[in-house]
Wavefront OBJ file of the C-alpha trace (Angstrom):
o trace
v 33.858 36.011 9.526
v 32.994 33.892 12.566
v 31.583 36.182 15.248
v 30.000 33.428 17.293
v 33.094 31.558 18.390
v 33.294 27.769 18.263
v 30.537 26.174 16.120
v 29.204 22.674 15.446
v 31.109 22.583 12.157
v 34.347 23.398 14.001
v 33.599 20.610 16.485
v 33.064 18.140 13.638
v 36.398 19.152 12.090
v 38.164 18.667 15.438
v 36.602 15.212 15.899
v 37.449 14.180 12.314
v 41.020 15.311 12.895
v 41.344 13.204 16.065
v 39.921 10.155 14.316
v 42.239 10.665 11.341
v 45.300 10.821 13.588
v 44.205 7.718 15.489
v 43.545 5.752 12.283
v 46.884 6.863 10.815
v 48.706 5.800 13.965
v 47.049 2.391 13.927
v 47.707 1.985 10.193
v 51.437 2.502 10.591
v 51.499 0.071 13.513
v 49.660 -2.720 11.699
v 52.819 -4.836 11.409
v 54.045 -6.260 14.705
v 57.344 -4.650 15.696
v 59.747 -5.989 18.276
v 62.977 -4.786 19.841
v 64.983 -2.263 17.867
v 62.251 -1.891 15.253
v 59.894 -0.706 18.005
v 62.466 1.719 19.411
v 64.336 2.851 16.267
v 62.013 2.032 13.359
v 62.414 -0.440 10.517
v 64.488 1.745 8.197
v 61.523 2.575 5.951
v 60.753 6.032 7.383
v 61.596 8.824 4.881
v 63.957 11.542 6.114
v 61.402 14.309 5.530
v 58.910 12.547 7.830
v 61.488 12.466 10.609
v 62.415 16.100 9.951
v 58.821 17.306 10.309
v 58.545 15.134 13.428
v 61.502 16.948 15.030
v 59.903 20.272 14.094
v 56.543 19.261 15.579
v 58.211 17.959 18.752
v 60.133 21.189 19.356
v 57.039 23.356 18.741
v 55.021 22.788 21.904
v 51.455 24.108 22.338
v 52.868 26.563 24.868
v 55.001 28.040 22.059
v 51.952 27.995 19.771
v 50.040 30.265 22.133
v 52.937 32.430 23.335
v 55.077 33.252 20.274
v 52.458 35.503 18.683
v 51.854 37.050 22.100
v 55.513 38.072 22.331
v 55.366 40.352 19.299
v 51.791 41.437 20.120
v 52.777 42.866 23.503
v 56.394 43.736 22.698
v 58.920 43.595 19.900
v 60.626 40.949 17.786
v 63.632 40.647 20.122
v 62.723 37.047 21.042
v 62.474 36.092 17.363
v 66.266 36.171 17.217
v 66.340 33.159 19.539
v 65.002 31.124 16.601
v 68.115 32.079 14.641
v 70.060 30.051 17.183
v 69.288 27.188 14.796
v 71.982 28.677 12.554
v 74.479 28.011 15.346
v 73.165 24.665 16.590
v 72.564 22.823 13.326
v 76.043 23.168 11.722
v 77.760 22.127 14.975
v 75.454 19.127 15.459
v 75.878 18.035 11.837
v 79.655 18.431 11.780
v 80.659 17.050 15.158
v 77.887 14.978 16.774
v 75.687 13.201 14.254
v 78.605 11.364 12.565
v 79.631 9.988 15.972
v 76.092 8.905 16.866
v 75.671 7.258 13.456
v 79.032 5.437 13.645
v 78.330 4.150 17.162
v 74.732 3.234 16.240
v 73.606 4.341 19.687
v 70.280 3.078 21.042
v 69.526 6.214 23.100
v 71.150 9.566 23.837
v 72.464 8.227 27.152
v 73.907 5.141 25.510
v 76.601 7.530 24.240
v 77.564 8.448 27.821
v 78.023 4.762 28.644
v 80.095 4.091 25.507
v 82.222 7.223 25.935
v 82.842 7.211 29.694
v 82.368 3.487 30.411
v 79.823 4.418 33.077
v 76.442 2.773 33.380
v 75.767 5.008 36.401
v 76.130 8.124 34.257
v 73.801 6.598 31.677
v 71.161 5.863 34.320
v 71.483 9.354 35.835
v 71.037 10.985 32.430
v 68.012 8.813 31.637
v 66.426 9.395 35.059
v 66.758 13.190 34.752
v 65.203 13.075 31.304
v 62.319 10.822 32.393
v 61.409 12.902 35.464
v 61.447 16.120 33.445
v 59.525 14.647 30.505
v 56.773 13.111 32.657
v 56.231 16.474 34.342
v 56.283 18.293 31.015
v 53.682 15.989 29.468
v 51.163 16.847 32.187
v 51.650 20.563 31.591
v 51.465 20.056 27.812
v 48.041 18.424 28.206
v 46.709 20.837 30.808
v 47.509 24.281 29.339
v 46.060 23.916 25.812
v 43.099 21.889 27.101
v 42.258 24.667 29.561
v 42.452 27.257 26.764
v 40.349 25.145 24.388
v 37.773 24.489 27.122
v 37.193 28.238 27.484
v 36.793 28.690 23.717
v 34.723 25.594 22.954
v 32.688 25.033 26.110
v 33.843 21.402 26.164
v 34.668 20.066 29.629
v 38.416 20.339 30.245
v 38.565 16.770 31.611
v 37.168 15.403 28.334
v 39.725 17.354 26.308
v 42.604 16.112 28.468
v 41.456 12.484 28.351
v 40.890 12.576 24.573
v 44.310 14.096 23.955
v 46.055 11.583 26.166
v 44.078 8.530 25.034
v 44.711 9.051 21.300
v 48.442 9.544 21.855
v 48.652 6.513 24.158
v 46.947 4.197 21.664
v 49.316 4.720 18.752
v 52.403 5.076 20.979
v 51.521 1.759 22.651
v 50.800 -0.178 19.470
v 53.282 1.082 16.894
v 56.366 2.434 18.617
v 58.532 5.081 16.985
v 57.225 4.438 13.451
v 53.643 5.330 14.392
v 54.845 8.346 16.374
v 56.924 9.696 13.478
v 54.177 9.348 10.875
v 51.496 10.872 13.100
v 53.934 13.663 13.992
v 54.331 14.258 10.253
v 50.568 14.636 9.852
v 50.294 16.891 12.886
v 53.279 19.006 11.868
v 51.697 19.500 8.445
v 48.410 20.567 10.079
v 50.385 23.049 12.182
v 52.144 24.566 9.179
v 48.969 24.874 7.097
v 46.798 26.111 9.956
v 49.151 28.832 11.194
v 49.893 30.052 7.663
v 46.147 30.251 6.910
v 45.578 32.332 10.038
v 48.186 34.865 8.843
v 46.493 35.053 5.433
v 43.081 35.773 7.003
v 44.592 38.294 9.431
v 46.230 40.200 6.560
v 42.857 40.202 4.770
v 41.176 41.663 7.889
v 43.742 44.433 8.388
v 43.184 47.859 6.886
v 46.272 48.238 4.720
v 47.001 44.494 4.719
v 50.596 43.310 4.950
v 51.855 46.870 4.510
v 50.380 47.766 7.883
v 52.406 45.032 9.564
v 55.601 46.210 7.847
v 54.925 49.823 8.822
v 54.734 48.868 12.495
v 57.876 46.743 12.167
v 59.890 49.587 10.673
v 58.500 52.031 13.248
v 58.919 50.477 16.682
v 57.852 46.804 16.762
v 61.026 45.115 15.496
v 63.486 46.245 18.178
v 62.892 48.655 21.049
v 65.219 51.558 21.862
v 66.758 49.682 24.806
v 67.217 46.404 22.874
v 70.767 46.336 21.580
v 72.502 44.240 18.943
v 75.514 43.621 21.205
v 76.260 44.257 24.875
v 79.906 43.994 26.047
v 78.503 42.422 29.212
v 77.710 38.976 27.800
v 75.465 38.222 30.760
v 72.961 40.858 29.639
v 70.372 40.266 26.929
v 71.258 41.406 23.418
v 70.540 40.164 19.918
v 73.992 38.559 19.851
v 73.410 36.712 23.134
v 69.959 35.568 22.007
v 71.344 34.006 18.837
v 74.403 32.401 20.438
v 72.812 31.470 23.779
v 69.692 30.021 22.171
v 71.934 28.272 19.658
v 73.843 26.373 22.337
v 70.631 25.709 24.246
v 69.150 24.154 21.101
v 72.395 22.276 20.503
v 72.091 20.736 23.977
v 68.606 19.481 23.070
v 69.811 18.092 19.744
v 72.674 16.136 21.286
v 71.452 15.114 24.755
v 67.635 15.010 24.858
v 66.263 11.547 24.092
v 63.086 12.807 22.420
v 65.232 14.467 19.709
v 68.170 12.044 19.588
v 65.741 9.144 19.127
v 64.892 10.596 15.699
v 68.557 10.451 14.737
v 68.774 6.781 15.690
v 66.267 5.854 12.954
v 69.042 5.999 10.327
v 72.824 5.803 10.067
v 72.842 7.619 6.720
v 74.693 10.903 7.280
v 73.172 12.529 4.186
v 69.670 11.777 5.460
v 70.571 13.107 8.911
v 71.854 16.337 7.373
v 68.664 16.756 5.330
v 66.623 16.198 8.503
v 68.480 18.919 10.348
v 68.445 21.560 7.612
v 64.750 20.999 6.869
v 63.890 21.150 10.563
v 65.812 24.420 10.903
v 64.087 25.960 7.872
v 60.627 24.933 9.115
v 61.313 26.234 12.635
v 62.530 29.644 11.474
v 59.663 29.892 8.964
v 56.920 29.124 11.491
v 58.466 31.430 14.121
v 58.484 34.251 11.563
v 54.820 33.573 10.737
v 53.914 33.632 14.441
v 55.712 36.937 14.981
v 54.052 38.467 11.902
v 50.715 37.330 13.345
v 51.542 38.978 16.684
v 52.395 42.302 15.059
v 49.279 42.036 12.889
v 47.110 41.354 15.954
v 48.611 44.438 17.631
v 47.668 46.573 14.634
v 44.178 45.045 14.443
v 43.171 45.188 18.111
v 45.250 47.980 19.639
v 45.311 50.440 16.734
v 42.417 49.753 14.380
v 39.810 48.164 16.706
v 40.590 49.213 20.306
v 36.920 48.829 21.332
v 36.827 45.146 20.369
v 36.714 42.863 23.464
v 39.810 41.134 22.101
v 41.853 44.269 22.817
v 41.557 43.444 26.531
v 42.742 39.837 26.216
v 46.083 38.814 27.832
v 48.931 38.418 25.356
v 49.093 34.614 25.682
v 45.372 34.337 24.817
v 45.081 36.904 22.024
v 45.865 34.456 19.214
v 43.377 31.835 20.400
v 40.749 34.603 20.753
v 41.382 35.674 17.157
v 41.122 32.059 16.019
v 37.746 31.601 17.719
v 36.097 34.906 16.815
v 37.654 36.236 13.605
v 38.394 33.231 11.419
v 35.691 31.758 9.142
v 33.644 28.809 10.365
v 35.593 25.638 9.614
v 38.959 27.396 9.569
v 38.534 27.898 13.312
v 38.222 24.123 13.637
v 41.402 23.619 11.596
v 43.350 26.033 13.836
v 42.063 24.472 17.057
v 43.045 21.111 15.584
v 46.500 22.626 15.002
v 46.767 23.537 18.696
v 45.690 20.013 19.550
v 48.244 18.741 17.016
v 51.057 20.617 18.777
v 50.003 19.017 22.056
v 49.596 15.481 20.757
v 52.875 15.533 18.858
v 54.813 16.589 21.955
v 52.857 14.103 24.087
v 53.301 11.062 21.846
v 56.993 11.848 21.462
v 57.303 12.118 25.233
v 55.560 8.793 25.840
v 57.684 6.923 23.310
v 60.989 8.486 24.351
v 60.332 7.885 28.064
v 59.381 4.261 27.390
v 62.486 3.783 25.236
v 64.825 5.407 27.742
v 63.394 3.505 30.707
v 63.603 0.161 28.909
v 67.034 0.499 27.270
v 68.840 2.818 29.702
v 67.541 1.583 33.050
v 65.600 -1.694 32.869
v 68.054 -3.320 30.460
v 70.982 -2.521 32.761
v 69.237 -3.685 35.929
v 67.714 -6.893 34.535
v 69.738 -9.628 32.892
v 68.827 -11.585 29.748
v 66.031 -9.392 28.391
v 65.101 -10.435 24.858
v 63.499 -8.177 22.230
v 59.980 -9.403 22.985
v 60.388 -8.644 26.695
v 61.895 -5.201 26.008
v 59.010 -4.315 23.721
v 56.476 -5.552 26.274
v 58.096 -3.417 29.005
v 58.207 -0.327 26.779
v 54.550 -0.639 25.828
v 53.374 -0.890 29.413
v 55.656 1.921 30.544
v 54.135 4.059 27.771
v 50.630 3.163 28.954
v 51.432 3.737 32.628
v 53.186 7.061 32.069
v 50.358 8.208 29.801
v 47.667 7.428 32.380
v 49.750 9.046 35.143
v 50.201 12.206 33.032
v 46.452 12.378 32.327
v 45.653 12.124 36.046
v 48.196 14.816 36.991
v 46.907 17.053 34.188
v 43.323 16.753 35.470
v 44.529 17.537 39.006
v 46.302 20.644 37.651
v 43.059 21.743 35.981
v 41.173 21.670 39.290
v 43.716 22.787 41.885
v 45.979 25.637 42.908
v 49.268 23.755 42.551
v 49.996 24.803 38.962
v 52.693 27.349 39.835
v 54.473 24.944 42.221
v 54.308 22.146 39.668
v 55.673 24.398 36.905
v 58.467 25.509 39.260
v 59.471 21.886 39.877
v 59.440 21.105 36.168
v 61.473 24.241 35.435
v 63.997 23.165 38.081
v 64.308 19.694 36.545
v 64.671 21.252 33.089
v 67.532 23.413 34.372
v 69.400 20.360 35.709
v 68.649 18.301 32.596
v 70.007 21.119 30.418
v 73.366 20.744 32.133
v 73.766 17.321 30.500
v 74.600 18.998 27.193
v 77.906 20.162 28.638
v 78.836 16.571 29.563
v 78.164 15.408 25.995
v 80.298 18.250 24.608
v 83.081 17.354 27.066
v 83.009 13.732 25.881
v 83.015 14.553 22.176
v 85.729 17.225 22.179
v 88.175 15.900 24.792
v 90.096 12.635 24.460
v 91.282 12.737 28.059
v 87.951 13.350 29.750
v 86.937 10.377 31.898
v 83.985 9.328 34.037
v 85.244 11.185 37.115
v 85.475 14.368 35.103
v 81.973 13.731 33.740
v 80.551 13.221 37.252
v 82.236 16.399 38.471
v 81.053 18.362 35.426
v 77.447 17.294 36.003
v 77.469 17.990 39.749
v 79.360 21.301 39.723
v 77.558 22.774 36.723
v 74.194 21.809 38.270
v 75.117 23.601 41.511
v 76.386 26.654 39.597
v 73.223 26.897 37.479
v 70.918 26.484 40.491
v 72.794 29.332 42.196
v 72.651 31.492 39.068
v 68.891 31.046 38.710
v 67.694 30.965 42.311
v 70.341 32.833 44.372
v 71.570 35.728 42.197
v 69.270 38.712 41.519
v 66.848 37.858 38.710
v 68.111 40.556 36.342
v 71.835 39.990 36.873
v 72.189 37.116 34.395
v 70.103 36.732 31.244
v 68.497 33.304 30.849
v 70.052 33.209 27.372
v 73.486 33.034 29.004
v 72.585 29.896 30.976
v 73.652 27.416 28.306
v 76.980 29.195 27.786
v 77.711 29.211 31.523
v 76.783 25.554 32.078
v 78.808 24.347 29.070
v 81.856 26.421 30.082
v 81.715 25.107 33.665
v 81.303 21.517 32.441
v 84.293 21.751 30.098
v 86.639 23.395 32.608
v 85.688 21.294 35.654
v 85.383 18.059 33.690
v 88.764 18.440 31.997
v 90.650 19.451 35.157
v 89.147 16.650 37.271
v 89.922 14.141 34.517
v 93.588 15.161 34.605
v 93.727 14.822 38.398
v 91.806 11.560 38.801
v 92.991 8.999 36.282
v 91.154 5.825 35.267
v 92.255 2.609 33.614
v 90.866 4.072 30.412
v 93.851 6.105 29.164
v 92.131 7.277 25.982
v 88.558 7.656 24.857
v 87.064 4.540 23.203
v 87.225 4.508 19.419
v 84.671 6.594 17.506
v 83.472 8.439 20.616
v 85.355 11.704 19.948
v 85.810 13.967 16.941
v 89.381 12.708 16.506
v 88.328 9.193 15.475
v 85.749 9.912 12.765
v 87.399 10.317 9.341
v 84.750 12.687 7.986
v 85.284 15.166 10.837
v 88.874 14.468 11.839
v 90.246 16.615 9.027
v 88.215 19.545 10.341
v 89.408 19.014 13.898
v 93.102 19.490 13.167
v 92.896 23.222 13.849
v 91.913 22.526 17.450
v 94.431 22.304 20.224
v 94.916 18.601 20.805
v 94.625 17.596 24.400
l 1 2 3 4 5 6 7 8 9 10 11 12 13 14 15 16 17 18 19 20 21 22 23 24 25 26 27 28 29 30 31 32 33 34 35 36 37 38 39 40 41 42 43 44 45 46 47 48 49 50 51 52 53 54 55 56 57 58 59 60 61 62 63 64 65 66 67 68 69 70 71 72 73 74 75 76 77 78 79 80 81 82 83 84 85 86 87 88 89 90 91 92 93 94 95 96 97 98 99 100 101 102 103 104 105 106 107 108 109 110 111 112 113 114 115 116 117 118 119 120 121 122 123 124 125 126 127 128 129 130 131 132 133 134 135 136 137 138 139 140 141 142 143 144 145 146 147 148 149 150 151 152 153 154 155 156 157 158 159 160 161 162 163 164 165 166 167 168 169 170 171 172 173 174 175 176 177 178 179 180 181 182 183 184 185 186 187 188 189 190 191 192 193 194 195 196 197 198 199 200 201 202 203 204 205 206 207 208 209 210 211 212 213 214 215 216 217 218 219 220 221 222 223 224 225 226 227 228 229 230 231 232 233 234 235 236 237 238 239 240 241 242 243 244 245 246 247 248 249 250 251 252 253 254 255 256 257 258 259 260 261 262 263 264 265 266 267 268 269 270 271 272 273 274 275 276 277 278 279 280 281 282 283 284 285 286 287 288 289 290 291 292 293 294 295 296 297 298 299 300 301 302 303 304 305 306 307 308 309 310 311 312 313 314 315 316 317 318 319 320 321 322 323 324 325 326 327 328 329 330 331 332 333 334 335 336 337 338 339 340 341 342 343 344 345 346 347 348 349 350 351 352 353 354 355 356 357 358 359 360 361 362 363 364 365 366 367 368 369 370 371 372 373 374 375 376 377 378 379 380 381 382 383 384 385 386 387 388 389 390 391 392 393 394 395 396 397 398 399 400 401 402 403 404 405 406 407 408 409 410 411 412 413 414 415 416 417 418 419 420 421 422 423 424 425 426 427 428 429 430 431 432 433 434 435 436 437 438 439 440 441 442 443 444 445 446 447 448 449 450 451 452 453 454 455 456 457 458 459 460 461 462 463 464 465 466 467 468 469 470 471 472 473 474 475 476 477 478 479 480 481 482 483 484 485 486 487 488 489 490 491 492 493 494 495 496 497 498 499 500 501 502 503 504 505 506 507 508 509 510 511 512 513 514
């Protein structure tokens, strides 16, 4: 085993990985792409590549370092949030993806314009997404780079710049096609690397996999105060975790441009369904592996080797410590490359989706007569500018005391952005909802959620109830306001609700028609 931490061989593996990703990104961008090909691909991207890309995008480096820590320090209660995929995926497949495919939307917020005939709503949605995503990218670069700097001894500024520069190059040159293929490579590195770490951990444990299962059946799966169902739906339970996380994930699937952009690469419903099911399977699989690792690390450090320095590590650093000091030389490099992969995948996706949303949702509406060449030019330079800005902010975060304030701001923007999911659901399920109802839904639900998070006592409402509250408020307020304030648009435009799509209309007959 590797008792000396990060070695020269590990460094070589990390460098080779970065070069491989850069070369792959440039290879898939070798043909000049303009306009929709730059933003939505050329139709040649296999469904499984897009599926792994969605998986890699949703698995941030923060999740990489924290999921194992959850089961290391506690139980598997948070694992049930991953099962929310079982709620989100069927709903997205049945009711949303057919509409997006039929409308051939350019961005997530293009749907809001088509459904509510409101360019203002489209711009608001895009602006919220862009502000949140730019902030998130800086954090995504800073946190793993800071952790890797401690393990490797490499200057944190170099790690941040390398991560950002590689992602910027292939996002700038190749558009969505380069991003999807490099995401596929990075997602594959993630899957292989994390699975290998579990294999080596099981080998290190006295009793192997049986030891992990013994702790799970004893007290590490669910604690005595962690219940399957609580009649108070505002309190955390397994039921609320599955349902609440399910609708939170659904909101991302249907209203977040970085995910919806993957759906715009094809109008083939069968391919879209395969994407979703494969993404769900990969996400649940990798979450299970992470939680098994966390329980295994608990058995190794807290029970079998309590005198090891690793036993004193914080829960969000225990996995990276194990990677650096217990895995064989070379495998450590693969796992650190996997952490880098999680960062770069999220970063490149962020750059491309921000550039796409700015160009098509904002610039295109504010500037007349933009041709495909001009749109592509704008998107490329937005990608470059946002990337450089994110690198600078990330370096500032690494050398200042503003991290907590910056994370608070980004959390606040994420809370408001999450409210958008309720507006999409209102538009899809109600024929009578109009733009005034959509405005009211967005404003009122934002105010309600800000009050719930920042005014009410912290333990009065579980965070897993947030999505349910915001969606319920959006539906009620949006529908009522739409009935009171009429528009010239008596009915929803064709193909923008579930009642106009033949493949889902037959399944909507059981609903109460409005």
